[in-house]
PDB file of N, CA, C and O in Angstrom:
ATOM      1  N   MET A   1     -10.259  -8.398 -42.296  1.00  0.00           N
ATOM      2  CA  MET A   1     -10.341  -9.066 -41.014  1.00  0.00           C
ATOM      3  C   MET A   1      -8.987  -9.025 -40.315  1.00  0.00           C
ATOM      4  O   MET A   1      -8.898  -8.763 -39.115  1.00  0.00           O
ATOM      5  N   GLU A   2      -7.973  -9.280 -41.059  1.00  0.00           N
ATOM      6  CA  GLU A   2      -6.644  -9.288 -40.449  1.00  0.00           C
ATOM      7  C   GLU A   2      -6.246  -7.897 -39.960  1.00  0.00           C
ATOM      8  O   GLU A   2      -5.590  -7.762 -38.928  1.00  0.00           O
ATOM      9  N   VAL A   3      -6.645  -6.867 -40.702  1.00  0.00           N
ATOM     10  CA  VAL A   3      -6.324  -5.499 -40.327  1.00  0.00           C
ATOM     11  C   VAL A   3      -7.001  -5.135 -39.012  1.00  0.00           C
ATOM     12  O   VAL A   3      -6.365  -4.542 -38.141  1.00  0.00           O
ATOM     13  N   SER A   4      -8.279  -5.479 -38.848  1.00  0.00           N
ATOM     14  CA  SER A   4      -8.999  -5.127 -37.632  1.00  0.00           C
ATOM     15  C   SER A   4      -8.428  -5.858 -36.421  1.00  0.00           C
ATOM     16  O   SER A   4      -8.335  -5.275 -35.341  1.00  0.00           O
ATOM     17  N   SER A   5      -8.046  -7.113 -36.581  1.00  0.00           N
ATOM     18  CA  SER A   5      -7.471  -7.844 -35.449  1.00  0.00           C
ATOM     19  C   SER A   5      -6.107  -7.266 -35.093  1.00  0.00           C
ATOM     20  O   SER A   5      -5.728  -7.230 -33.922  1.00  0.00           O
ATOM     21  N   SER A   6      -5.380  -6.819 -36.097  1.00  0.00           N
ATOM     22  CA  SER A   6      -4.095  -6.183 -35.835  1.00  0.00           C
ATOM     23  C   SER A   6      -4.295  -4.868 -35.086  1.00  0.00           C
ATOM     24  O   SER A   6      -3.552  -4.554 -34.155  1.00  0.00           O
ATOM     25  N   LEU A   7      -5.306  -4.102 -35.502  1.00  0.00           N
ATOM     26  CA  LEU A   7      -5.613  -2.837 -34.846  1.00  0.00           C
ATOM     27  C   LEU A   7      -6.051  -3.076 -33.415  1.00  0.00           C
ATOM     28  O   LEU A   7      -5.642  -2.356 -32.504  1.00  0.00           O
ATOM     29  N   GLN A   8      -6.877  -4.076 -33.221  1.00  0.00           N
ATOM     30  CA  GLN A   8      -7.351  -4.393 -31.875  1.00  0.00           C
ATOM     31  C   GLN A   8      -6.177  -4.793 -30.983  1.00  0.00           C
ATOM     32  O   GLN A   8      -6.103  -4.373 -29.829  1.00  0.00           O
ATOM     33  N   SER A   9      -5.281  -5.584 -31.502  1.00  0.00           N
ATOM     34  CA  SER A   9      -4.108  -6.003 -30.740  1.00  0.00           C
ATOM     35  C   SER A   9      -3.255  -4.809 -30.366  1.00  0.00           C
ATOM     36  O   SER A   9      -2.757  -4.719 -29.244  1.00  0.00           O
ATOM     37  N   SER A  10      -3.087  -3.893 -31.307  1.00  0.00           N
ATOM     38  CA  SER A  10      -2.290  -2.699 -31.058  1.00  0.00           C
ATOM     39  C   SER A  10      -2.944  -1.828 -29.995  1.00  0.00           C
ATOM     40  O   SER A  10      -2.263  -1.321 -29.103  1.00  0.00           O
ATOM     41  N   THR A  11      -4.261  -1.649 -30.085  1.00  0.00           N
ATOM     42  CA  THR A  11      -4.986  -0.825 -29.121  1.00  0.00           C
ATOM     43  C   THR A  11      -4.915  -1.455 -27.733  1.00  0.00           C
ATOM     44  O   THR A  11      -4.727  -0.753 -26.739  1.00  0.00           O
ATOM     45  N   THR A  12      -5.064  -2.758 -27.665  1.00  0.00           N
ATOM     46  CA  THR A  12      -4.983  -3.454 -26.385  1.00  0.00           C
ATOM     47  C   THR A  12      -3.607  -3.262 -25.768  1.00  0.00           C
ATOM     48  O   THR A  12      -3.489  -3.079 -24.556  1.00  0.00           O
ATOM     49  N   GLY A  13      -2.579  -3.303 -26.582  1.00  0.00           N
ATOM     50  CA  GLY A  13      -1.220  -3.105 -26.080  1.00  0.00           C
ATOM     51  C   GLY A  13      -1.053  -1.742 -25.435  1.00  0.00           C
ATOM     52  O   GLY A  13      -0.403  -1.616 -24.398  1.00  0.00           O
ATOM     53  N   VAL A  14      -1.642  -0.716 -26.050  1.00  0.00           N
ATOM     54  CA  VAL A  14      -1.570   0.637 -25.492  1.00  0.00           C
ATOM     55  C   VAL A  14      -2.313   0.676 -24.167  1.00  0.00           C
ATOM     56  O   VAL A  14      -1.823   1.251 -23.196  1.00  0.00           O
ATOM     57  N   GLY A  15      -3.502   0.065 -24.121  1.00  0.00           N
ATOM     58  CA  GLY A  15      -4.286   0.028 -22.893  1.00  0.00           C
ATOM     59  C   GLY A  15      -3.531  -0.664 -21.775  1.00  0.00           C
ATOM     60  O   GLY A  15      -3.542  -0.202 -20.634  1.00  0.00           O
ATOM     61  N   GLN A  16      -2.882  -1.756 -22.091  1.00  0.00           N
ATOM     62  CA  GLN A  16      -2.113  -2.481 -21.086  1.00  0.00           C
ATOM     63  C   GLN A  16      -0.936  -1.655 -20.600  1.00  0.00           C
ATOM     64  O   GLN A  16      -0.586  -1.695 -19.420  1.00  0.00           O
ATOM     65  N   THR A  17      -0.329  -0.910 -21.507  1.00  0.00           N
ATOM     66  CA  THR A  17       0.787  -0.051 -21.125  1.00  0.00           C
ATOM     67  C   THR A  17       0.317   1.020 -20.145  1.00  0.00           C
ATOM     68  O   THR A  17       0.988   1.309 -19.155  1.00  0.00           O
ATOM     69  N   ASP A  18      -0.859   1.612 -20.438  1.00  0.00           N
ATOM     70  CA  ASP A  18      -1.414   2.622 -19.538  1.00  0.00           C
ATOM     71  C   ASP A  18      -1.723   2.033 -18.174  1.00  0.00           C
ATOM     72  O   ASP A  18      -1.464   2.657 -17.146  1.00  0.00           O
ATOM     73  N   ILE A  19      -2.275   0.832 -18.170  1.00  0.00           N
ATOM     74  CA  ILE A  19      -2.596   0.164 -16.904  1.00  0.00           C
ATOM     75  C   ILE A  19      -1.324  -0.112 -16.118  1.00  0.00           C
ATOM     76  O   ILE A  19      -1.281   0.104 -14.907  1.00  0.00           O
ATOM     77  N   LEU A  20      -0.300  -0.583 -16.794  1.00  0.00           N
ATOM     78  CA  LEU A  20       0.966  -0.868 -16.120  1.00  0.00           C
ATOM     79  C   LEU A  20       1.595   0.402 -15.561  1.00  0.00           C
ATOM     80  O   LEU A  20       2.141   0.399 -14.458  1.00  0.00           O
ATOM     81  N   LYS A  21       1.516   1.491 -16.332  1.00  0.00           N
ATOM     82  CA  LYS A  21       2.061   2.760 -15.851  1.00  0.00           C
ATOM     83  C   LYS A  21       1.323   3.225 -14.609  1.00  0.00           C
ATOM     84  O   LYS A  21       1.944   3.679 -13.648  1.00  0.00           O
ATOM     85  N   LYS A  22      -0.001   3.116 -14.624  1.00  0.00           N
ATOM     86  CA  LYS A  22      -0.814   3.532 -13.484  1.00  0.00           C
ATOM     87  C   LYS A  22      -0.492   2.663 -12.268  1.00  0.00           C
ATOM     88  O   LYS A  22      -0.358   3.168 -11.153  1.00  0.00           O
ATOM     89  N   ALA A  23      -0.371   1.379 -12.488  1.00  0.00           N
ATOM     90  CA  ALA A  23      -0.039   0.461 -11.384  1.00  0.00           C
ATOM     91  C   ALA A  23       1.325   0.809 -10.799  1.00  0.00           C
ATOM     92  O   ALA A  23       1.515   0.765  -9.583  1.00  0.00           O
ATOM     93  N   GLN A  24       2.262   1.150 -11.657  1.00  0.00           N
ATOM     94  CA  GLN A  24       3.594   1.516 -11.187  1.00  0.00           C
ATOM     95  C   GLN A  24       3.553   2.818 -10.398  1.00  0.00           C
ATOM     96  O   GLN A  24       4.254   2.961  -9.396  1.00  0.00           O
ATOM     97  N   GLU A  25       2.732   3.770 -10.845  1.00  0.00           N
ATOM     98  CA  GLU A  25       2.587   5.032 -10.116  1.00  0.00           C
ATOM     99  C   GLU A  25       2.006   4.787  -8.723  1.00  0.00           C
ATOM    100  O   GLU A  25       2.483   5.345  -7.734  1.00  0.00           O
ATOM    101  N   VAL A  26       0.977   3.951  -8.659  1.00  0.00           N
ATOM    102  CA  VAL A  26       0.357   3.632  -7.375  1.00  0.00           C
ATOM    103  C   VAL A  26       1.366   2.944  -6.463  1.00  0.00           C
ATOM    104  O   VAL A  26       1.446   3.248  -5.273  1.00  0.00           O
ATOM    105  N   GLN A  27       2.128   2.022  -7.022  1.00  0.00           N
ATOM    106  CA  GLN A  27       3.125   1.311  -6.232  1.00  0.00           C
ATOM    107  C   GLN A  27       4.196   2.282  -5.724  1.00  0.00           C
ATOM    108  O   GLN A  27       4.627   2.179  -4.575  1.00  0.00           O
ATOM    109  N   ASN A  28       4.619   3.207  -6.556  1.00  0.00           N
ATOM    110  CA  ASN A  28       5.604   4.200  -6.134  1.00  0.00           C
ATOM    111  C   ASN A  28       5.067   5.072  -5.015  1.00  0.00           C
ATOM    112  O   ASN A  28       5.798   5.420  -4.087  1.00  0.00           O
ATOM    113  N   GLN A  29       3.777   5.430  -5.098  1.00  0.00           N
ATOM    114  CA  GLN A  29       3.165   6.227  -4.031  1.00  0.00           C
ATOM    115  C   GLN A  29       3.133   5.443  -2.722  1.00  0.00           C
ATOM    116  O   GLN A  29       3.389   5.999  -1.654  1.00  0.00           O
ATOM    117  N   GLN A  30       2.819   4.155  -2.808  1.00  0.00           N
ATOM    118  CA  GLN A  30       2.781   3.323  -1.612  1.00  0.00           C
ATOM    119  C   GLN A  30       4.172   3.194  -0.996  1.00  0.00           C
ATOM    120  O   GLN A  30       4.325   3.245   0.224  1.00  0.00           O
ATOM    121  N   ILE A  31       5.171   3.028  -1.835  1.00  0.00           N
ATOM    122  CA  ILE A  31       6.547   2.926  -1.342  1.00  0.00           C
ATOM    123  C   ILE A  31       6.957   4.230  -0.661  1.00  0.00           C
ATOM    124  O   ILE A  31       7.596   4.211   0.391  1.00  0.00           O
ATOM    125  N   GLN A  32       6.588   5.360  -1.263  1.00  0.00           N
ATOM    126  CA  GLN A  32       6.909   6.668  -0.685  1.00  0.00           C
ATOM    127  C   GLN A  32       6.274   6.817   0.695  1.00  0.00           C
ATOM    128  O   GLN A  32       6.905   7.330   1.619  1.00  0.00           O
ATOM    129  N   LYS A  33       5.020   6.367   0.835  1.00  0.00           N
ATOM    130  CA  LYS A  33       4.347   6.437   2.136  1.00  0.00           C
ATOM    131  C   LYS A  33       5.064   5.574   3.168  1.00  0.00           C
ATOM    132  O   LYS A  33       5.210   5.974   4.323  1.00  0.00           O
ATOM    133  N   ILE A  34       5.509   4.398   2.753  1.00  0.00           N
ATOM    134  CA  ILE A  34       6.223   3.504   3.662  1.00  0.00           C
ATOM    135  C   ILE A  34       7.536   4.136   4.101  1.00  0.00           C
ATOM    136  O   ILE A  34       7.893   4.079   5.278  1.00  0.00           O
ATOM    137  N   VAL A  35       8.249   4.732   3.166  1.00  0.00           N
ATOM    138  CA  VAL A  35       9.528   5.384   3.484  1.00  0.00           C
ATOM    139  C   VAL A  35       9.300   6.540   4.445  1.00  0.00           C
ATOM    140  O   VAL A  35      10.043   6.695   5.414  1.00  0.00           O
ATOM    141  N   GLU A  36       8.281   7.354   4.187  1.00  0.00           N
ATOM    142  CA  GLU A  36       7.988   8.482   5.068  1.00  0.00           C
ATOM    143  C   GLU A  36       7.614   8.000   6.460  1.00  0.00           C
ATOM    144  O   GLU A  36       8.030   8.591   7.457  1.00  0.00           O
ATOM    145  N   SER A  37       6.836   6.937   6.531  1.00  0.00           N
ATOM    146  CA  SER A  37       6.433   6.374   7.818  1.00  0.00           C
ATOM    147  C   SER A  37       7.657   5.853   8.581  1.00  0.00           C
ATOM    148  O   SER A  37       7.785   6.065   9.787  1.00  0.00           O
ATOM    149  N   ALA A  38       8.540   5.180   7.873  1.00  0.00           N
ATOM    150  CA  ALA A  38       9.753   4.659   8.505  1.00  0.00           C
ATOM    151  C   ALA A  38      10.636   5.793   9.015  1.00  0.00           C
ATOM    152  O   ALA A  38      11.225   5.693  10.091  1.00  0.00           O
ATOM    153  N   GLN A  39      10.725   6.873   8.238  1.00  0.00           N
ATOM    154  CA  GLN A  39      11.520   8.020   8.664  1.00  0.00           C
ATOM    155  C   GLN A  39      10.917   8.658   9.917  1.00  0.00           C
ATOM    156  O   GLN A  39      11.643   9.054  10.828  1.00  0.00           O
ATOM    157  N   GLU A  40       9.595   8.754   9.958  1.00  0.00           N
ATOM    158  CA  GLU A  40       8.916   9.335  11.113  1.00  0.00           C
ATOM    159  C   GLU A  40       9.134   8.469  12.353  1.00  0.00           C
ATOM    160  O   GLU A  40       9.393   8.982  13.441  1.00  0.00           O
ATOM    161  N   GLN A  41       9.027   7.162  12.178  1.00  0.00           N
ATOM    162  CA  GLN A  41       9.263   6.260  13.304  1.00  0.00           C
ATOM    163  C   GLN A  41      10.703   6.361  13.788  1.00  0.00           C
ATOM    164  O   GLN A  41      10.963   6.313  14.991  1.00  0.00           O
ATOM    165  N   SER A  42      11.634   6.501  12.856  1.00  0.00           N
ATOM    166  CA  SER A  42      13.037   6.642  13.222  1.00  0.00           C
ATOM    167  C   SER A  42      13.260   7.912  14.040  1.00  0.00           C
ATOM    168  O   SER A  42      14.003   7.908  15.021  1.00  0.00           O
ATOM    169  N   LYS A  43      12.606   9.000  13.624  1.00  0.00           N
ATOM    170  CA  LYS A  43      12.717  10.256  14.363  1.00  0.00           C
ATOM    171  C   LYS A  43      12.171  10.107  15.775  1.00  0.00           C
ATOM    172  O   LYS A  43      12.757  10.615  16.731  1.00  0.00           O
ATOM    173  N   GLU A  44      11.039   9.405  15.904  1.00  0.00           N
ATOM    174  CA  GLU A  44      10.433   9.209  17.217  1.00  0.00           C
ATOM    175  C   GLU A  44      11.341   8.384  18.126  1.00  0.00           C
ATOM    176  O   GLU A  44      11.513   8.706  19.301  1.00  0.00           O
ATOM    177  N   VAL A  45      11.919   7.321  17.575  1.00  0.00           N
ATOM    178  CA  VAL A  45      12.821   6.478  18.364  1.00  0.00           C
ATOM    179  C   VAL A  45      14.041   7.276  18.800  1.00  0.00           C
ATOM    180  O   VAL A  45      14.474   7.181  19.949  1.00  0.00           O
ATOM    181  N   THR A  46      14.591   8.058  17.886  1.00  0.00           N
ATOM    182  CA  THR A  46      15.754   8.891  18.209  1.00  0.00           C
ATOM    183  C   THR A  46      15.394   9.899  19.292  1.00  0.00           C
ATOM    184  O   THR A  46      16.174  10.128  20.216  1.00  0.00           O
ATOM    185  N   ALA A  47      14.225  10.496  19.181  1.00  0.00           N
ATOM    186  CA  ALA A  47      13.786  11.468  20.182  1.00  0.00           C
ATOM    187  C   ALA A  47      13.640  10.804  21.539  1.00  0.00           C
ATOM    188  O   ALA A  47      14.001  11.400  22.554  1.00  0.00           O
ATOM    189  N   GLN A  48      13.126   9.598  21.581  1.00  0.00           N
ATOM    190  CA  GLN A  48      12.972   8.893  22.847  1.00  0.00           C
ATOM    191  C   GLN A  48      14.328   8.519  23.441  1.00  0.00           C
ATOM    192  O   GLN A  48      14.527   8.616  24.652  1.00  0.00           O
ATOM    193  N   LYS A  49      15.244   8.098  22.599  1.00  0.00           N
ATOM    194  CA  LYS A  49      16.578   7.698  23.087  1.00  0.00           C
ATOM    195  C   LYS A  49      17.364   8.892  23.604  1.00  0.00           C
ATOM    196  O   LYS A  49      18.084   8.783  24.596  1.00  0.00           O
ATOM    197  N   THR A  50      17.229  10.025  22.940  1.00  0.00           N
ATOM    198  CA  THR A  50      18.009  11.204  23.326  1.00  0.00           C
ATOM    199  C   THR A  50      17.296  12.049  24.369  1.00  0.00           C
ATOM    200  O   THR A  50      17.890  12.958  24.949  1.00  0.00           O
ATOM    201  N   GLY A  51      16.021  11.749  24.610  1.00  0.00           N
ATOM    202  CA  GLY A  51      15.266  12.539  25.577  1.00  0.00           C
ATOM    203  C   GLY A  51      14.754  13.838  25.003  1.00  0.00           C
ATOM    204  O   GLY A  51      14.284  14.700  25.746  1.00  0.00           O
ATOM    205  N   VAL A  52      14.835  13.995  23.696  1.00  0.00           N
ATOM    206  CA  VAL A  52      14.319  15.192  23.050  1.00  0.00           C
ATOM    207  C   VAL A  52      13.089  14.793  22.266  1.00  0.00           C
ATOM    208  O   VAL A  52      13.159  13.944  21.378  1.00  0.00           O
ATOM    209  N   GLY A  53      11.978  15.396  22.588  1.00  0.00           N
ATOM    210  CA  GLY A  53      10.752  15.047  21.872  1.00  0.00           C
ATOM    211  C   GLY A  53       9.545  15.228  22.766  1.00  0.00           C
ATOM    212  O   GLY A  53       9.618  15.873  23.812  1.00  0.00           O
ATOM    213  N   GLY A  54       8.451  14.661  22.348  1.00  0.00           N
ATOM    214  CA  GLY A  54       7.195  14.826  23.060  1.00  0.00           C
ATOM    215  C   GLY A  54       7.113  14.036  24.348  1.00  0.00           C
ATOM    216  O   GLY A  54       6.374  14.424  25.253  1.00  0.00           O
ATOM    217  N   ASN A  55       7.842  12.948  24.460  1.00  0.00           N
ATOM    218  CA  ASN A  55       7.760  12.109  25.642  1.00  0.00           C
ATOM    219  C   ASN A  55       8.990  12.305  26.523  1.00  0.00           C
ATOM    220  O   ASN A  55       9.999  11.615  26.377  1.00  0.00           O
ATOM    221  N   LEU A  56       8.884  13.237  27.415  1.00  0.00           N
ATOM    222  CA  LEU A  56       9.988  13.476  28.328  1.00  0.00           C
ATOM    223  C   LEU A  56       9.642  12.917  29.713  1.00  0.00           C
ATOM    224  O   LEU A  56       8.595  13.234  30.277  1.00  0.00           O
ATOM    225  N   ASN A  57      10.521  12.099  30.237  1.00  0.00           N
ATOM    226  CA  ASN A  57      10.337  11.563  31.580  1.00  0.00           C
ATOM    227  C   ASN A  57      11.286  12.308  32.505  1.00  0.00           C
ATOM    228  O   ASN A  57      12.478  12.006  32.574  1.00  0.00           O
ATOM    229  N   ILE A  58      10.738  13.280  33.208  1.00  0.00           N
ATOM    230  CA  ILE A  58      11.565  14.076  34.122  1.00  0.00           C
ATOM    231  C   ILE A  58      11.163  13.690  35.547  1.00  0.00           C
ATOM    232  O   ILE A  58      10.041  13.937  35.989  1.00  0.00           O
ATOM    233  N   THR A  59      12.098  13.090  36.233  1.00  0.00           N
ATOM    234  CA  THR A  59      11.847  12.744  37.639  1.00  0.00           C
ATOM    235  C   THR A  59      12.875  13.460  38.473  1.00  0.00           C
ATOM    236  O   THR A  59      14.024  13.630  38.065  1.00  0.00           O
ATOM    237  N   GLY A  60      12.457  13.867  39.620  1.00  0.00           N
ATOM    238  CA  GLY A  60      13.422  14.615  40.400  1.00  0.00           C
ATOM    239  C   GLY A  60      13.245  14.451  41.794  1.00  0.00           C
ATOM    240  O   GLY A  60      13.994  15.028  42.583  1.00  0.00           O
TER     241      GLY A  60
END
């Protein structure tokens, strides 16, 4: 009985480790998306400030 409970505890620990690793991978992917989005927004703001980009206001 003690052996099986020990085995079950060990197996559960491995499962939890896998779950934690997967959660960390998902979190890293989400962070990467946020960073990429922030970089894109920064590029757009810079383009608007410098007048280089898709939104050009040319009045003459």
